[in-house]
N, C-alpha and C positions, 0 to 999 in steps of 0.2 A: 504493500500500500504506500503510495507516494503522498507525502504531506508537504506543506510549505517548507518545513524544516529540512526534509531530505532533499527537496529541489534546491534549496539555498546551499546546502552543504556540497552537493554534487557540482553545482555551478561554480561555487567558490573554488573548489579543488581544481577544476579544469582551467579557470581563469588564472589561478596561481601558477599552475604548471606551464601554461602558455607564456606567462610573463617571465618565468624563470628560464625558459628554453629547454627544460629537462623533460624526460619521459616519466611515465607513471606505469608501474608494472601491472596494477589491477584497476578495475573500474571502481571509482570512489563512492560506492554506496550501492543500494539496490537498483539494478538496471530497470529502466522504464519498460513497461510491457505494452503501452499504447502510444500512438503518435501524439495524442493530447498531452500525456505526461511528458513526452520527450520535448515537445515544443515549449511547454511551460519551463522546463529546465533551460532550454536555449534562450528564452526570453529573459529569464533571471540573469543568465550569464552575460547577455548583451548589456543589460542595465549595470551590472557590476563592472564590466569591462570599461565602459564609458567612451570608447572610441567611436568616431563617426562611421556609420554604415553607408556605403555608396552603391552597393549592389548585393546580389544574392546568387548563390550557386543552386542549380537544380540537378538532382540525381535521380536515377531510376530505382524503383522498388520492383524486383522481379517476382514472378509467380513461384510458389503459391502465396508468398507473403503479401503480395498486393491485395489479394482477395481477403486475407485474414485481417489486414490492417485498414482496409478501406481506402487505399490510395496507391497509385502506381508511380508516384514521384515523391521526392522529399526536397527540402530547402534548407539553406544555411547562409548566414551573413558573410559578406565580403567587406572588410574594413578599409577605409581610405588609405591608411598607411601600408596596406598590403597589396596595393595595386601598383604595378610597375610597367615600364615600356619594354618593348622587344630587346632582348639581349641582357636583361637584368640578372643580377644575383638574387635568388629567392630563398629566404630562410625557411628551413624545415626542421622537424624534430627527429634527430638521428636515432634516438632510442624509442621512438614511437612508430607511427605509420607514415610512409612517404610515397607519393605517386604523382605522376603528371598525366594530364588529360587534354587532348585536343578538343576545343569547343568553339562553337559559334557564340559570339558575344553580341547581344542585342541591347540597345539602350532605349528604355521607355522615356519619352519626352516629358519634361516638367509639365504639370498641369493636369495630368490624368486624374479623374475623379470617379471613374466607374460609369456604367457597369462594366464588368469584364467582357471583352470582345467575344463574339460568338464564332468567328471564323478567321482564317488567315488574312483575308482582305481587311477586315476591321482591325486586326492586330497590327498589320503594317501601318495603319493610319495613326497609331499612337507611338510608333517607333521613329526616332530621328537619326539613328546611326547603327550600322552593323560593322563589326570587326572580326578578324580572325584572332584566335587567342589560345592560351593554355591556362587551365585551372590547376593550381597547386593544391593537391589534396594531402593534408598532413595533420596529424593529431598527436599529442603526447602519449596517447593510449594506443599501443600496437594492435589491440583487438577491435578497434573502432568499426571496421567493416565486417569482420568475421562474426561479431556478436549481433549483427542484424541492424535493420534500418532505424529502430528506435534509439539504440545506442549511438548510431551515426548522427542522427538528428540532435541528440542531446549535447554533443560537442561541436557546435557550429556546422553540422552537416559534413564534418571532416574537411573543412576549407581552411587553407592557410595563405591564400593569395591568388592573384590574377595577373596574368601577363597580357597586356594589350598589344595586339599586333596591328597591322595596317588596316585602315578603314577600307570597306568594300564599296567601290564605286558602282553605282547603278544597282544596288542590292535589291531594290524593290522589284526589279524586272528579272532577277536571277532565281533559279530554282535551287535553293540552298541544299536541298536533299539530293541533288544530282551530282554534286561536286565531290570527287574522290579525295579523301583526306588520309594522310599517312603520319604516324607518330614514330619518332626515332629517339632512342636513348644512346648517347655517345655515338651517334651516326648510324646505328643499326636499327632497321625497321622492326618495331615491336607490335604494330597494328595498322591495318588499313580497312577503311569502311566508308560509307556515306551516311548522312543523317537520315536517310530513308529507313534505317533500322530503328530509329528512335521514336517509337509510339507515334504521336501526331506531329513530330518534328520540332524544330526550334521555336516556331510560333506557338505551338501547343504548350511548350515549356513556359513561355511568357504568360499564357492564359492561366496555367496551373499556378504559377507563382503569384500573380496578382490576386487570384481568389484566395490562396493560402494566407497572404499577408493581410488582406482586408478582413478575413475571418478572425485573424489574431488582433485586429485593431491597430495595425501598423500603418502609418501614413505613407502612401505611395505617390503623393502629389509632387514631390520635389525632383523627380527624375531618378532613374536607377539603372544600373547594369544588370543584365541577366546572363549568367554563364549557363548556357542552356542544356548542358549534359554531355557526358563523354561520348564522342563519336566512335572512336576506335577501341575504347576500353579503358579500364583503370590500370595504368602501367606502373608497377612499383619500381622505385629507383633508390639510389643511395646518394648521400652527401658527396659532392664533388663531381657528380655526373651532370651531363647536359641533356636537356629535353628539348626537342624541336618538333614542330608540326608543319607539314606542308599542305596547302589547300589548293591543289590544282594550279591553275594559272594565276590565282590571286596572291600567291607568295607564300612565305614561310615566316614562322615566329619561333623564337627560341629563348632559353634561359639556362642558368647554371644553378644547381642546388647547393646551398650553403647551410652550415649549422646555425640554428636560431640562437641568438644571444639574449641574455637577460635585458628586460626593458622596464 
C-alpha cells in the first residue's frame, strides 16, 4: 500500500541519488504496483527536484503489461539543464542503468490549451518544430527497466537527458514513419527500424503525453519537447562510449556518455 509517506521517501531517495551521481543497489521502498502510484511518486520527485521541466520522454509499455496497467505508453520529465546540442557530453549513472535511444523530437507550441488533438493533422497544427535526436535513458537504479513500467515511471521514466539534433525542414509534409533510422554505439550499428513500428507513431506519442499531463494537472501551455519513443530500441551502453543516430537523408546526431557528477 502506497501512502504519502512512502511516495515522499521513494522520491527523496531517487532525487538524492541523482544529485549525488551515484547508483543505488535496491529500489528505495515498496515498488509501485499501479501507474497512478508511480506517477504520484514522479510528481513528488519533480517538486523536490525543483529544476525546470522543458519536455517529456514517452516510452512504450509492451503486452501483456499494457492491458494489465491500462496504458501502452509511459512518460517522464526532461529537465532544462539536461538538454544539450549535437555532439555533447551527456552525464549518466555508471552504477545504474544507461542506454541511448534514437527518437523523433516534436515541440508543442506555446499556447496549447486543449482539447487533445484527435488525429495526426490536428496534432501537426499544435507543433512548431521537429528535430532528430537521442534520448539518454539513465537511472541510479540498475533494475529500472527490468522491474517493469511502474518502477520506470517512478524515477522520471528513466530519463537523464536529451540531445537535440538538427531541425527537420518541411517536417509537416514528410512521413516520419517512413524514414529509416539507425543507432550506433562506438560506430557499430546496434539497431535499425522506422517509426512505423511505434503504435500510432510520433504524433500519437504527442497525443498520449498531452492527455497524461493534463490528467495529472500539469500545465502544458508554455510549450514543451516530446521525445516520442525509441525507434530502434533501448540500447544499453557504458560511460565513455559514443551514441549516434542517423535519420536517412536528414542527418545524424551524436553524443558521448560521461559519468554524472554531484550537483
